[in-house]
N, C-alpha and C positions, 0 to 999 in steps of 0.2 A: 967196644961200643964203640970206641968215635968211629973208628974205621964203619962199621958201616953203618952206622947213621951218618959220615960222607959220602957213602956209596949211595944212602937212601935221598939223601937231599939231591944227588945228580938224577937220580932218576926221575927222581918230581919234577926237577928242573927241564929234563927233555920233555916229558908226559904234558908238562905246562907248554911247551912251544910246538905240540906239534898238533895240541888241542890248538893254538893260535891261527895254526896253521888251514885246518881244517873249516874252522868256522870264519875264515877270509874268502870261504871260494861261494859259497854259494850269495853273499854282495855281488859278484860280478855277474852273475845271471840274472838279477834284478836290475842290472842297469840295459838289456835289450829288451825288456819290457815293454817300454813307450813306442816301440815300434807298432804297437796293433792301435796305435790312435792316429794313424794315417790312414788309415779304412773307411772314413766317413767323407773322404773325396771323392767316393767311387759315387756316392751319390747323389751329386751333383748332375752328371753328365744324364741320369736318366732323364732328369728333365728337359733336356732338349729336342727329346723324340717325339713328343707328347704335340707341336707344335705342326708336324708336317703332312698329315690326314687334311689338316682347314684346306689346304690349297686346290687338291682335288675337287674341292665341291663346287667352285666356281670355274670349274670349268664344261657345266653342264649347261644345257640349252632347251624352254621348253620349246615343244613341240608344236606347232600350228593345228589346230581343228580339222578333221576334215571332215565337208558334209555330207559328203557320201564315198563311197564304192574302193574295193578291194584289188590289190593284182589277183584274185582268184577270184573265180564269177559267181555273184549271187542271186538268188532270186529265182522264181519259176522259172520265167526265161533265159535262156542263154544270150550273152552278148559276146560274141569276137571279133578281134580285129586282124584285117588281111594287109597288108601293104608298108603296119607298122606296127614294132614289135620294144615290146621295152627293151631298155639300154640303146636303140638307136639313137644315133647325132641326126640332130636338124641344125641346120647351117642357118644363121641369126642375118642373113643377107637379105632376106626377101623372096629367096629362089621359093616355090610351093613344094609340099610334099603330098603326093595323092594319096589318098588310101579307104578301104570300104570299112565299113562293120555291119557286120549281119547278125539278124537276132531269128534267133529259134523255138520255136515251141516245142519244147519236149515233154507235157503235161495232155493231160484230159480235158483242160480250160478251153472254150474257145473265147480268145480275147477280140471283142466287137471291133474296139482300133485303141492302136497301141502307136503312141509318139514317142518317134530315133530320136535322142538327144544326144551330143556332142559337145565338149566345152572342155576349156584347161581351168586347173582348180589350182589353188592358192599354193604358188611358189616362192622362191630366192633367186628366181630369176631376173626379176627389175625388183629395185629397192622403193621399199615405200611399205607404209601400212597395211598396205589392201594385198599386196604380191600377186598382181597381175599383170599378166603377161598381154604386152603389145606386138599386135599383127591381125592376121587378118584370116578366119574362117568362113568357108562354103561350102554349100553343100549343092550337087546337081541334082533339078528337075528334071525328070525322065521325059515328063508331059508339056514344057515348053524349050527341054533342050537347054536348058541356059544356068549357069552357078549364079545359088543366090547367098548374097552374106547373111550369117549368121554372128551374135555376138561372140567373141572368142572367148572370155570370162565366165565362170561361173555368176562373180559376183561377189555381194554380199547377201544376199536373200535368198530363193531359192527360185525365183522368177526363170531362171533359165529354164525349168520344166517346163516351159508353154513354148520353150523356142522349136519344138517338133510337133504343134500341132495338126498348120500345113501340111505336112507329109507323112500324116497319120494315116496307119493301115490295117487293112484287119486278119489279122494272124490264131488262124485255125489248128487246133492241135496236128503235129506230124509237118509244121511248114516251116517256113524261113524267107527272111524276104533280107536283101543286100541293099544298103544306101552308100553311096558314093561320097567322098568327102574333100578336101584341100586344104593346109594349112599353109601360112607364112610367116616369119618372123621378121622382126627386124632387129635393128642393132641396139634398140632401149633392155633388148633382151641377152641374158645370159652372160658369164656361161654357169649352166647348174641341170639340177633337173628340175621339170616340167611334166607336173603328171596330168595325161589328156583322160576323160574321164566319158566313155559311153553306157547311156543307159534307156531305154523301156521303160518308158513310161506310159502309164495307166492314162489316155484323155479322157476320160469322164474323172476323174477326181486327182491327177496329176500323181497318182504314189509310185511309186519307184518298184517296177516290177522285175528288174534284172538289171544288171551294171557289171560293167570291167573297168579297172584301174592299169592304163599303160605308158610309166614314169619312162620321157624319154629325154635325150641330153642337149641341150642346148650349144650350140659349138660356136664359135666365130668362125664366120665363113670368106 
């Protein structure tokens, strides 16, 4: 009985040792758990991306309003340029560039008096609040055989619509009338894009009944 008791004691001691080893192993796994506390550091990098879109809004420039005209002909009368095309380079050294503006009536309406109007629109070729080009614009008078000076820029109002009254002509259906012009620019202009507007003005009330815009490029001559 004593031997059995001793053997039993040995078995009990061995079981106690194995149980001690088995309970110690889970403790080692708990030491790795704190590594999950490092993940909140990733949330601080997200905030840096929110400042980037703000810089793009400062690069937008406001567009200057235009009193009239588009590169697509508008109005019942058709206005077209010959000798001057969109994107054509014009030097700012005073050299004259000749061109012709043609007014065509493709409607069934008889226009008793049409005033031909040509003027440069506001642009960035000359610094200043008005954006008016500096130079010379002339219209050829077939009756006198002389070149007549005209205001180059449209200015701030709509007075430029009256500049063609002296050259007004009747324009019945199916007819066209061509008017010769020439333009020269100075060193105060450019470089930049200069829109040149051609308009058919109804002489009786100076309403716009046809228009076209031809943007040219001013270069250093």
